LUMKOL-684817 format. One line per field, with one value per atom (N, C-alpha, C): x negated, y, z negated; atom name. Coordinates in steps of 0.05 Angstrom, whole numbers, m for minus. Last residue first. Layout:
N
u <- X / ...
v <- Y / ...
w <- Z / ...
atome <- CA / ...
REM end
This chain:
97
u <- 2389 / 2407 / 2424 / 2370 / 2362 / 2394 / 2385 / 2362 / 2352 / 2427 / 2430 / 2407 / 2435 / 2431 / 2430 / 2423 / 2445 / 2423 / 2402 / 2388 / 2410 / 2416 / 2423 / 2417 / 2402 / 2393 / 2398 / 2435 / 2400 / 2401 / 2490 / 2480 / 2446 / 2485 / 2487 / 2478 / 2492 / 2470 / 2464 / 2533 / 2505 / 2490 / 2571 / 2569 / 2544 / 2560 / 2558 / 2554 / 2523 / 2546 / 2544 / 2508 / 2511 / 2525 / 2498 / 2510 / 2499 / 2435 / 2456 / 2479 / 2402 / 2401 / 2430 / 2373 / 2395 / 2383 / 2319 / 2343 / 2363 / 2257 / 2283 / 2301 / 2222 / 2228 / 2249 / 2205 / 2188 / 2203 / 2248 / 2218 / 2206 / 2298 / 2300 / 2264 / 2308 / 2295 / 2295 / 2354 / 2353 / 2333 / 2362 / 2341 / 2345 / 2402 / 2394 / 2384 / 2355 / 2367 / 2389 / 2334 / 2349 / 2366 / 2301 / 2323 / 2337 / 2253 / 2264 / 2293 / 2220 / 2242 / 2261 / 2171 / 2181 / 2202 / 2152 / 2142 / 2159 / 2179 / 2192 / 2182 / 2135 / 2155 / 2175 / 2089 / 2089 / 2121 / 2104 / 2105 / 2100 / 2142 / 2134 / 2126 / 2185 / 2164 / 2144 / 2231 / 2220 / 2185 / 2244 / 2227 / 2215 / 2238 / 2253 / 2233 / 2269 / 2249 / 2265 / 2294 / 2297 / 2270 / 2299 / 2292 / 2294 / 2332 / 2320 / 2315 / 2336 / 2317 / 2328 / 2389 / 2367 / 2356 / 2435 / 2413 / 2394 / 2480 / 2458 / 2439 / 2511 / 2526 / 2501 / 2465 / 2487 / 2478 / 2467 / 2442 / 2452 / 2519 / 2508 / 2485 / 2521 / 2537 / 2526 / 2475 / 2468 / 2492 / 2482 / 2460 / 2462 / 2534 / 2534 / 2504 / 2508 / 2531 / 2533 / 2476 / 2463 / 2489 / 2508 / 2490 / 2482 / 2531 / 2549 / 2530 / 2485 / 2497 / 2523 / 2462 / 2451 / 2460 / 2505 / 2506 / 2484 / 2502 / 2517 / 2524 / 2441 / 2448 / 2477 / 2413 / 2437 / 2445 / 2352 / 2370 / 2391 / 2339 / 2340 / 2364 / 2316 / 2336 / 2322 / 2312 / 2294 / 2317 / 2314 / 2326 / 2320 / 2296 / 2289 / 2306 / 2306 / 2315 / 2302 / 2268 / 2267 / 2279 / 2262 / 2271 / 2269 / 2228 / 2228 / 2242 / 2200 / 2241 / 2247 / 2163 / 2170 / 2184 / 2145 / 2180 / 2177 / 2092 / 2113 / 2142 / 2050 / 2069 / 2093 / 1994 / 2020 / 2035 / 1920 / 1942 / 1969 / 1898 / 1906 / 1923 / 1873 / 1862 / 1874 / 1896 / 1892 / 1893 / 1893 / 1919 / 1914 / 1825 / 1846 / 1880 / 1821 / 1818 / 1836
v <- m3054 / m3050 / m3014 / m3066 / m3067 / m3059 / m3061 / m3047 / m3048 / m3092 / m3070 / m3048 / m3153 / m3139 / m3098 / m3131 / m3148 / m3136 / m3106 / m3132 / m3148 / m3050 / m3080 / m3098 / m3019 / m3012 / m3036 / m3039 / m3043 / m3038 / m3039 / m3058 / m3057 / m2973 / m2993 / m3020 / m2968 / m2959 / m2980 / m2992 / m3003 / m2989 / m2958 / m2988 / m2998 / m2898 / m2913 / m2938 / m2890 / m2905 / m2912 / m2826 / m2850 / m2867 / m2801 / m2809 / m2823 / m2793 / m2773 / m2784 / m2848 / m2827 / m2823 / m2904 / m2891 / m2857 / m2932 / m2945 / m2932 / m2936 / m2911 / m2932 / m2932 / m2957 / m2940 / m2919 / m2912 / m2920 / m2939 / m2948 / m2943 / m2918 / m2928 / m2945 / m2854 / m2875 / m2888 / m2822 / m2836 / m2854 / m2762 / m2789 / m2802 / m2728 / m2726 / m2757 / m2715 / m2715 / m2719 / m2730 / m2764 / m2744 / m2704 / m2698 / m2718 / m2691 / m2669 / m2673 / m2737 / m2737 / m2711 / m2727 / m2749 / m2753 / m2668 / m2679 / m2717 / m2659 / m2650 / m2659 / m2692 / m2703 / m2683 / m2655 / m2686 / m2699 / m2606 / m2614 / m2641 / m2586 / m2606 / m2616 / m2548 / m2548 / m2569 / m2565 / m2544 / m2545 / m2614 / m2615 / m2596 / m2626 / m2611 / m2606 / m2685 / m2669 / m2659 / m2703 / m2692 / m2683 / m2773 / m2745 / m2732 / m2814 / m2808 / m2780 / m2869 / m2850 / m2835 / m2914 / m2903 / m2882 / m2926 / m2922 / m2928 / m2930 / m2958 / m2954 / m2889 / m2905 / m2928 / m2858 / m2849 / m2876 / m2878 / m2871 / m2872 / m2856 / m2877 / m2889 / m2799 / m2814 / m2841 / m2787 / m2772 / m2795 / m2801 / m2806 / m2809 / m2767 / m2799 / m2816 / m2717 / m2723 / m2761 / m2720 / m2709 / m2728 / m2719 / m2746 / m2744 / m2666 / m2694 / m2718 / m2640 / m2633 / m2660 / m2666 / m2658 / m2662 / m2640 / m2666 / m2681 / m2588 / m2600 / m2628 / m2557 / m2572 / m2592 / m2515 / m2501 / m2524 / m2542 / m2522 / m2516 / m2614 / m2582 / m2566 / m2676 / m2661 / m2632 / m2739 / m2717 / m2702 / m2760 / m2760 / m2738 / m2832 / m2799 / m2795 / m2868 / m2868 / m2837 / m2922 / m2893 / m2895 / m2972 / m2961 / m2927 / m3017 / m2986 / m2986 / m3067 / m3063 / m3042 / m3055 / m3071 / m3082 / m3005 / m3012 / m3024 / m3011 / m2998 / m3004 / m3068 / m3044 / m3035 / m3072 / m3077 / m3052 / m3099 / m3065 / m3089 / m3118 / m3129 / m3104 / m3117 / m3099 / m3099 / m3148 / m3117 / m3101 / m3197 / m3189 / m3160 / m3211 / m3202 / m3190 / m3253 / m3228 / m3223
w <- 1537 / 1557 / 1553 / 1474 / 1500 / 1516 / 1412 / 1435 / 1456 / 1405 / 1402 / 1417 / 1355 / 1384 / 1388 / 1286 / 1308 / 1334 / 1245 / 1253 / 1274 / 1232 / 1213 / 1222 / 1278 / 1255 / 1232 / 1318 / 1313 / 1296 / 1297 / 1306 / 1308 / 1298 / 1273 / 1277 / 1353 / 1334 / 1309 / 1375 / 1383 / 1360 / 1343 / 1333 / 1344 / 1362 / 1333 / 1328 / 1414 / 1416 / 1382 / 1443 / 1428 / 1412 / 1503 / 1498 / 1470 / 1523 / 1532 / 1517 / 1505 / 1519 / 1525 / 1465 / 1474 / 1497 / 1442 / 1438 / 1454 / 1453 / 1463 / 1456 / 1396 / 1423 / 1424 / 1341 / 1360 / 1386 / 1309 / 1306 / 1327 / 1354 / 1338 / 1326 / 1383 / 1387 / 1359 / 1433 / 1408 / 1402 / 1460 / 1465 / 1441 / 1493 / 1471 / 1476 / 1544 / 1525 / 1514 / 1602 / 1582 / 1554 / 1621 / 1637 / 1627 / 1582 / 1588 / 1605 / 1568 / 1564 / 1567 / 1573 / 1579 / 1570 / 1575 / 1585 / 1597 / 1515 / 1535 / 1560 / 1490 / 1480 / 1511 / 1502 / 1512 / 1512 / 1484 / 1510 / 1514 / 1434 / 1436 / 1474 / 1426 / 1412 / 1413 / 1460 / 1461 / 1444 / 1432 / 1460 / 1466 / 1371 / 1386 / 1408 / 1329 / 1340 / 1368 / 1265 / 1288 / 1306 / 1234 / 1236 / 1262 / 1183 / 1215 / 1203 / 1143 / 1143 / 1179 / 1122 / 1145 / 1142 / 1104 / 1088 / 1106 / 1133 / 1127 / 1119 / 1128 / 1121 / 1115 / 1150 / 1121 / 1116 / 1201 / 1180 / 1158 / 1220 / 1214 / 1204 / 1212 / 1199 / 1196 / 1242 / 1217 / 1198 / 1293 / 1275 / 1256 / 1303 / 1305 / 1281 / 1296 / 1281 / 1282 / 1335 / 1309 / 1293 / 1386 / 1377 / 1350 / 1392 / 1388 / 1375 / 1394 / 1374 / 1372 / 1443 / 1421 / 1391 / 1483 / 1473 / 1448 / 1466 / 1461 / 1454 / 1451 / 1466 / 1459 / 1418 / 1446 / 1461 / 1412 / 1406 / 1427 / 1439 / 1437 / 1426 / 1421 / 1428 / 1426 / 1397 / 1405 / 1428 / 1335 / 1356 / 1360 / 1307 / 1313 / 1337 / 1252 / 1275 / 1280 / 1223 / 1224 / 1258 / 1170 / 1193 / 1196 / 1126 / 1132 / 1164 / 1109 / 1128 / 1124 / 1071 / 1098 / 1115 / 1042 / 1050 / 1072 / 1023 / 1008 / 1020 / 1034 / 1050 / 1032 / 992 / 1001 / 1022 / 1000 / 1003 / 1012 / 935 / 962 / 972 / 893 / 917 / 937 / 854 / 848 / 870 / 881 / 877 / 874 / 904 / 881 / 892 / 960 / 950 / 926
atome <- N / CA / C / N / CA / C / N / CA / C / N / CA / C / N / CA / C / N / CA / C / N / CA / C / N / CA / C / N / CA / C / N / CA / C / N / CA / C / N / CA / C / N / CA / C / N / CA / C / N / CA / C / N / CA / C / N / CA / C / N / CA / C / N / CA / C / N / CA / C / N / CA / C / N / CA / C / N / CA / C / N / CA / C / N / CA / C / N / CA / C / N / CA / C / N / CA / C / N / CA / C / N / CA / C / N / CA / C / N / CA / C / N / CA / C / N / CA / C / N / CA / C / N / CA / C / N / CA / C / N / CA / C / N / CA / C / N / CA / C / N / CA / C / N / CA / C / N / CA / C / N / CA / C / N / CA / C / N / CA / C / N / CA / C / N / CA / C / N / CA / C / N / CA / C / N / CA / C / N / CA / C / N / CA / C / N / CA / C / N / CA / C / N / CA / C / N / CA / C / N / CA / C / N / CA / C / N / CA / C / N / CA / C / N / CA / C / N / CA / C / N / CA / C / N / CA / C / N / CA / C / N / CA / C / N / CA / C / N / CA / C / N / CA / C / N / CA / C / N / CA / C / N / CA / C / N / CA / C / N / CA / C / N / CA / C / N / CA / C / N / CA / C / N / CA / C / N / CA / C / N / CA / C / N / CA / C / N / CA / C / N / CA / C / N / CA / C / N / CA / C / N / CA / C / N / CA / C / N / CA / C / N / CA / C / N / CA / C / N / CA / C / N / CA / C / N / CA / C / N / CA / C / N / CA / C / N / CA / C
REM end
């Protein structure tokens, strides 16, 4: 196939962190601060999802919020460890356990 028609991945190493929480949750506020700091340091995009507006997220995570997902896989819940998140985002271990 001609290189002109070959699809290219625009960002093959792009990562995405998702913080799942709800308004008024003090642990969510703490997690947001850690996620924002670490993602800013390593240049990773992050988003926040509210379980009160998404029934599927509520059903899956309501007992664990805040929950941090890295590339769609659960990384941690309740408390976010900055060093562990940083390692997960920079290629070190940290996605399990």
